C-alpha positions in Angstrom: -153.9 165.6 -8.7 -152.9 161.8 -8.1 -154.3 159.3 -9.6 -155.8 156.4 -7.3 -154.4 152.9 -7.8 -156.6 150.1 -7.0 -153.9 147.5 -6.4 -153.4 143.9 -7.1 -157.0 142.9 -8.6 -158.0 138.9 -7.5 -158.7 137.7 -11.6 -161.2 134.7 -12.0 -159.4 131.8 -13.1 -161.4 130.7 -16.5 -160.5 129.9 -20.1 -159.9 133.4 -22.0 -162.3 134.1 -24.5 -160.6 137.1 -26.4 -158.2 135.2 -28.7 -155.5 138.3 -28.6 -155.6 138.1 -24.6 -155.1 134.7 -24.5 -151.8 134.4 -26.2 -150.5 137.9 -25.0 -151.6 135.8 -21.5 -150.1 132.7 -22.4 -146.9 134.1 -23.6 -145.7 136.2 -20.1 -146.5 133.3 -18.1 -144.8 130.4 -20.0 -141.5 133.1 -20.0 -142.7 133.1 -15.8 -143.0 129.7 -15.6 -139.7 129.2 -17.4 -137.8 131.8 -15.1 -139.2 130.4 -12.0 -137.6 126.4 -13.3 -134.4 128.4 -13.7 -134.4 130.1 -10.6 -135.3 126.7 -8.6 -132.1 124.7 -10.4 -130.2 127.5 -9.6 -130.6 127.6 -6.1 -131.4 124.5 -5.3 -129.3 122.3 -7.7 -131.9 120.3 -9.0 -133.1 119.1 -12.5 -135.9 120.5 -13.9 -138.3 120.0 -17.4 -140.6 121.6 -18.0 -142.6 121.3 -21.5 -145.6 123.2 -22.4 -148.1 122.8 -25.1 -149.2 126.7 -26.8 -152.7 126.8 -28.0 -151.2 127.4 -31.0 -150.1 123.7 -31.3 -146.7 124.4 -30.8 -143.8 123.1 -28.1 -142.1 125.1 -25.6 -139.4 123.6 -23.5 -137.2 123.9 -20.8 -134.1 121.6 -19.3 -131.5 121.7 -16.9 -129.3 120.0 -18.2 -131.6 118.9 -20.8 -135.3 118.2 -21.4 -134.2 114.8 -23.0 -131.6 113.9 -19.6 -134.2 114.8 -17.1 -136.9 113.0 -18.7 -134.8 110.0 -19.3 -133.3 110.2 -15.8 -137.4 109.6 -14.7 -138.5 107.0 -16.9 -135.2 105.0 -16.2 -135.7 105.5 -12.3 -132.2 106.2 -12.3 -130.5 107.6 -9.2 -128.6 110.6 -9.3 -125.0 110.1 -10.1 -122.5 111.1 -7.3 -119.9 113.8 -8.2 -116.8 111.7 -8.4 -115.1 111.7 -11.9 -114.5 108.3 -12.2 -118.6 108.0 -11.8 -119.0 110.8 -14.4 -116.5 109.7 -17.1 -118.5 106.1 -16.5 -121.7 107.6 -16.7 -121.1 110.0 -19.7 -120.2 107.1 -21.4 -122.7 104.8 -21.2 -125.5 108.1 -22.1 -123.1 108.1 -24.9 -123.9 104.5 -26.0 -127.4 104.4 -25.3 -127.8 107.6 -27.5 -125.7 106.0 -30.4 -128.4 103.3 -29.9 -131.5 104.7 -30.1 -129.9 106.8 -33.3 -129.5 103.7 -34.5 -132.6 102.3 -33.8 -134.6 104.7 -35.2 -132.2 104.8 -38.3 -132.8 100.8 -39.2 -136.4 101.5 -38.5 -136.6 104.4 -41.2 -134.9 101.4 -43.9 -137.0 99.0 -42.3 -133.6 96.9 -41.7 -133.4 94.8 -38.4 -129.5 94.9 -36.9 -128.7 93.6 -33.7 -127.1 95.5 -31.1 -123.7 94.4 -30.3 -123.8 94.6 -26.1 -120.6 96.8 -24.6 
């Protein structure tokens, strides 16, 4: 006897009450979102960052090129970098200097020491 399928069922969108089902559904949907973000990056040649906080208070992230670079680009409002080799080298140098200055500021704040940054 053949099994009769009910097809894809429409679910009501509301918070799940069963804790076990919630974690399983979260895990599957998180992977689906990351897959879609990856496909968007590949197909459309765009930069994407996705941050997801789980019900268990863990953070999951996906970023193309990296989460930090996409967030910095968003915060700074920087235009996209042109693809010429000299522009890429200059952008890399500026990013490296900015990252090093940020690390220095974090270290000096932890030590309680004030240091003036050298202008490049």
